[in-house]
C-alpha angles and dihedrals in degrees: 000000000000115000099035095058089049091054093049091048093052090046087059093238101174095219092060107054091144097050090114087076088074086083089065090055086054089052093053092047091047093049091049097046097044093047091046091051092049093047092048091051092049092049091049100041104018089238143059118239105217095186093053091045094052091046090053091049091048092051090048100045115020105060095053097044094045089050090055092047091052091049091049093051091048091050092050092049098046106028118012116043091176089061091066095074107109092353096118092061092043092053093052091046091049091050091056096035095241098117093128094057091043090056090053095047093044092046088235113165120226093195109037121058118147095179127033106327120235103279094226096042093117096059091085091090093052088050091055091049094046092050087053090050090053096051105030102065091055090049089048090057090055092047092050092049090054088056089216118176115268095237091049090053091047091050091049091051091050089052090052090047089051090050089052090054091046090051090054090049090049094050095044117095114200094218094045123127115218113014095196093116094063095030095064102034115120094222094050094044098045094093095087093049092047093047089052090049091049090053091052090059095056105024128046132149092249094050091045091054093047093051096041104119099134130105133226092308089067090060090053092050092048092048091047090054090050092047090051090054092047090048091055092047093046092051093047094047092054103033109031125076132199093255095048108124090215089069093059095040097062102310095114089053091052090051088050092053091048089050090050089054091052094046092047092050094045094058095046112108093229095048116121086193090073090058091048093050089048096064114121101255094049092043089051092052091044095054091048099036092108092056092041090055093046096050103035099076098050089045092050092049091050094050104047109165115251092003109059094013135025088222110102140170123018092346090060091048091051090049092049094049092046093052091046093052092046093053092043090051091050090049092048094049103039106024114022104033099046092049094044088050090059104263092145092045091050091049091051091047091051090050088056096041127125097239104092097207095047091044092053092046092048092048092051091050092046092048092049092047092048092047092048093050093045094045091046093049094046092043094050094047091043091052090048090050092053097039119105112261117210111228119234101199130140091262098024097128108008114179133200111219123248114275116213122222112274115258111237126191128185119201119181155122139253103330094046090048090053092050097043095113093050092046091054092047092052096041112022094181094053111111109217129201109173133151131176117262094007110166124230095246089054090049092050092049090050091052090053090050094050093046090057094054107035144024114267118189096162128030127191110194123187123189123194134253096263097047125107112203114189127195092262090058090049090051088053090055093049091048090055090056107025095165099041131098108239130203115192115200115187112200096193139055093281125148097276092168092054090047092054091048091053095055116099101175121089087212095061121078136172117230106206098215093160090058094044096051090047090060093052111056091180090063095072141036101234092295113073090219093057102079130201118217088263090051093050089051091047090051092050092047091048093050090048091051092049091051091049090053092062104025105029129254093274098051091125095056121088113226117220122221109282138194116243137180091249136002086241087078088066090064099054094109097035146316131291118238090247141357124226116208116187151123130262094308091067094031093059092045094063094115094056094041093049091052097043102032107028093169095054112097109215112215100174136134138179118273092008115171127209089252090057090049088055090053091053090051091049091050093054093041092051089057092044089241102116110121122227091249120063122181116198124194103172132143104057091097101030130012118225139212130246090254093051091051093049092048090053091050090051088059090052097045093114096047115109098218128018115182114193116197114206126221131275108183141125091247132113090231093060098082090042092054092045093049089051092050091047091050100043107032097068089064090073121069095207095051127095126182118226105203100216091157092062095038093054098032096108097039109083088153089073092063138068096200105004093276112040118069137242117223090265089048090053090057090051090047091052092049090048092052091046090056093044094050093043090054091064105023102033131257091277094059093120089062087074090075115111099174 
């Protein structure tokens, strides 16, 4: 009733959104058991032995958790480089059982992880329990010395538990984003432990047996109480989510009370619940629940469906649970049970024994074991300290998209036709359409026809010796190809100087072939249009040089996607048509976006927050490189508040079109983020919502984990964004690109 819901919650099983509340059942049970043990010891001995208590707790808890920590570090060093980020601090925090406070100080979310989650993220609850174990026994000694009445102590503990719940309610802000800070605090989560401790003062198996004078009706009452508790837990496990405000406004306290009812009923001698909980499968899980909890989170983060493994769906869940149970069983048999049974004590006793030979042998074994453990621990942490740590920053691994080779077309008359072979030899990707005695109107009509059927980035246009091309005609050519680089090559004694003076575009040049051929008598055979082989080569070289002057000398080479220090480097030569700013959903869809939307610059990174998105926008705006179309896909990794959303919109007030993509993810925060977008976005005239959640709702096959996309899903995502942008900016929006 505790560990299984937690596993299903962390496995993102949709039917168990409230499985995280199983931790609170753990808290109540822990508070009850520890207090019962301390009270029993005080009643038997008249005192509580702190040293013995702490040694028992250390034997019970430390070996298993340190084994998991060592395994996690080894996995991060040998297998998963991305798991090293933040792991050093988590290891130190786990060693001292302060993981919860470390998560608060490091601003590490418990709920929202878009990439591989921190492998020791779940140890926050053990830290809360251990901090309780450190403080509570000493307080128990003081309580026992006061000889206060049991009911008075129980009432006081309930009051303190209520104050803990009230503190959580006070600290919780209903419009807050990530509630990790109040979720993992010891003072706000102490209510379950204190309620369990209160129960131990007024309800124990021995007292229940001594006071049991009822008949069959008592059993029915006890079972009804238990069923009531189970009903509350069952409802909460299946209907509550981790961003539900009810949870933080008293919900945890309600779960604690329901757990108290179940624990109280299960220890009553007439309870039939105790017999049910004692069946073999449940007893097996109960005895290994500590190991199951310890191992499940690292296993789940190492077996992410569609990312770490190709196995998805129920098969992946079965694999994860099987691996978790296997590791928990190994831990129970070979780590926890031997040490709890006194293996260390026996080794120490043998090392102090009277038999010299056995004593020497035991000391050697103990020394070797201690040295091995110490060396292993120091070595692992040392290796982790020296290992490279991938950075997960807003611009950690920015990438410029692939740039295809520029499409070049040459259209001309007699001279170009004569030099066709040399042109192809010099520029193999240049498409040539030349015919002797072609008139300029025919050439211009052919250019219009080609522009309508194919992409033209570079145009070489020759007009014949008898043609007169005035500035108006040149303007007509430039209007036909406004984004193309144009090389004009007169092959007659036309007014080249006047042509050059009429050009207004930096990407249009005039190649004075008539002047060039006049300076090289060996290039023609009396008639400047009858070329020698040297002349044909000179013509081809001249055309190549003219193209390079306006399109660069590597215009014919496709550029692959490349990593840069900042996405700003992608805009050195011009602006994209639009910029996409997002978290890991967009970041991992780069392949599909690059293929489907080549003029969208993707500025996305894993775990990006809305504040980091704002910094990216400010960086582009400060350099005057922010396009007029901005696509935002934020909130899958981290939810945001109303104020954060409004601040972001203030930074985009001058942008013509802002397209906000809502969230499709198997996370409790997804509907909260989407509701916030739906409520706030309509306030801004330049903002449009792209409803990705609805569009992809019935297409689980597009996703690896309910949020991140397969390659086919990336294509669908790109097509969806194309439609969304076109709806507000026109179908020709990509023509705005100048890069």
